[in-house]
C-alpha positions as CSV (number, residue, x, y, z in Angstrom):
1,M,16.7,112.3,162.2
2,N,15.8,109.3,160.0
3,I,12.9,110.1,157.6
4,D,11.7,107.6,155.0
5,V,11.1,109.5,151.8
6,F,9.3,108.2,148.8
7,G,8.2,109.6,145.4
8,D,9.6,112.4,143.3
9,A,10.1,115.9,144.4
10,D,11.2,118.9,142.4
11,D,14.1,119.5,144.8
12,P,14.4,116.4,146.9
13,Q,16.8,117.8,149.5
14,G,15.2,121.2,149.6
15,D,11.7,120.0,149.7
16,V,12.4,117.5,152.5
17,E,14.2,120.3,154.5
18,A,11.2,122.6,154.0
19,I,8.8,120.0,155.1
20,V,10.9,119.2,158.2
21,A,11.0,123.0,158.9
22,L,7.2,123.2,158.6
23,V,6.7,120.4,161.1
24,A,9.1,122.1,163.5
25,A,7.1,125.3,163.0
26,V,3.9,123.4,164.0
27,Q,5.7,122.3,167.2
28,E,7.1,125.8,167.9
29,A,3.7,127.5,167.4
30,Q,1.9,124.9,169.5
31,H,4.5,125.1,172.3
32,N,4.4,128.8,172.4
33,E,0.7,129.1,171.9
34,R,1.1,131.4,168.9
35,V,-2.2,131.2,167.1
36,E,-1.3,133.3,164.1
37,D,2.0,131.4,163.6
38,F,0.2,128.1,163.6
39,L,-2.5,129.3,161.2
40,S,0.2,130.7,158.8
41,L,1.2,127.1,158.2
42,F,-2.2,126.3,156.6
43,S,-3.3,126.8,153.0
44,K,-5.9,129.5,152.7
45,A,-7.6,127.4,150.0
46,D,-10.2,125.4,151.9
47,P,-8.0,123.5,154.3
48,V,-9.4,120.6,156.4
49,W,-8.2,119.6,159.9
50,T,-9.4,116.8,162.1
51,T,-8.3,117.2,165.6
52,G,-7.0,114.4,167.9
53,H,-10.4,114.3,169.5
54,G,-12.3,113.9,166.2
55,H,-13.4,117.5,165.5
56,R,-13.5,118.0,161.7
57,L,-12.8,121.7,160.9
58,S,-13.3,122.8,157.3
59,G,-12.1,126.1,156.0
60,W,-9.4,128.5,157.1
61,D,-11.9,130.7,159.1
62,T,-13.2,127.7,161.0
63,I,-9.7,126.4,161.8
64,H,-8.8,130.0,162.9
65,D,-11.7,130.3,165.2
66,F,-11.2,126.9,166.8
67,T,-7.4,127.5,167.3
68,A,-7.9,130.9,168.7
69,Q,-10.2,129.4,171.3
70,V,-8.2,126.3,172.3
71,L,-4.5,127.1,171.8
72,P,-4.1,129.9,174.3
73,G,-3.4,128.1,177.6
74,A,-3.1,124.7,176.0
75,S,0.6,124.2,177.0
76,K,0.0,125.0,180.7
77,H,0.5,121.4,181.7
78,G,2.8,120.4,178.8
79,T,3.2,120.3,175.1
80,A,4.5,117.8,172.5
81,T,7.4,117.1,170.2
82,Y,6.6,116.6,166.5
83,T,9.0,114.5,164.4
84,P,8.4,113.7,160.8
85,V,9.0,110.0,160.1
86,R,7.7,109.5,156.5
87,I,7.2,111.7,153.5
88,L,5.5,110.5,150.4
89,F,5.7,112.9,147.4
90,I,2.4,112.1,145.7
91,R,3.5,114.5,143.0
92,P,6.2,117.1,143.2
93,D,3.8,119.7,144.7
94,V,1.8,117.4,147.0
95,A,3.2,115.4,149.9
96,A,1.8,113.1,152.6
97,V,3.6,113.4,155.9
98,N,3.4,111.0,158.9
99,V,4.5,112.7,162.1
100,H,5.3,111.1,165.5
101,Q,3.9,113.3,168.3
102,V,5.1,112.7,171.9
103,P,3.4,114.7,174.8
104,V,6.1,116.3,177.0
105,D,6.1,118.4,180.1
106,Q,7.5,122.0,180.1
107,G,11.0,120.5,180.7
108,G,10.8,118.3,177.6
109,K,10.3,115.0,179.5
110,P,7.7,112.6,178.1
111,T,4.5,112.7,180.2
112,G,3.3,109.2,179.4
113,D,0.1,110.6,178.0
114,P,-1.1,108.9,174.7
115,E,1.1,109.8,171.7
116,G,-0.4,111.2,168.5
117,R,0.2,110.4,164.9
118,P,-0.6,113.5,162.9
119,F,-0.9,113.0,159.2
120,Y,-0.5,116.1,156.9
121,I,-1.3,116.5,153.3
122,L,0.9,119.4,152.2
123,A,0.6,121.4,149.0
124,K,3.4,123.5,147.5
125,T,2.2,126.8,146.1
126,A,4.6,129.6,144.9
127,G,7.5,127.6,146.4
128,L,6.0,127.3,149.9
129,W,4.7,124.1,151.6
130,K,1.4,124.6,153.4
131,I,-1.0,122.2,155.2
132,A,-3.9,121.5,152.9
133,A,-5.4,118.8,155.1
134,A,-4.4,117.2,158.4
135,Q,-5.6,114.6,160.9
136,N,-4.3,113.9,164.3
137,T,-5.0,110.5,165.8
138,Q,-4.2,109.5,169.4
139,V,-2.4,106.1,169.7
140,Y,-4.6,103.6,171.4
141,Q,-2.9,101.8,174.2
142,A,-4.6,98.4,174.9
143,R,-4.9,97.6,178.6
144,G,-3.7,94.2,179.4
């Protein structure tokens, strides 16, 4: 996996590995429709998440309620892979992460549906990286 990494981290290799693991945990929780596992990746300190369809969710309870409503059953027709492609350490305890999201069927084959480009702002507290803010954007495919 080739990830562009910029900025200064406290533990460059360890922090990158932890962030890659967090992105993998997002994929795993989404794929297996595990609401509590997904929510455990968010900071409890007023996180913000904007979904791929533009719904802005503010606060852990709001994100929880939305996720509990939409995640169960969401992978019935497929899921997605999540690959971190760029990490910018804004400061040693804050990172901006660009992710490449590819919709796949249950067998792991790309579906051809629009890809996503999640963008996470992560904060490191007590040695753990958590999602403080996130936005998912679908990739627009111009029709020619």
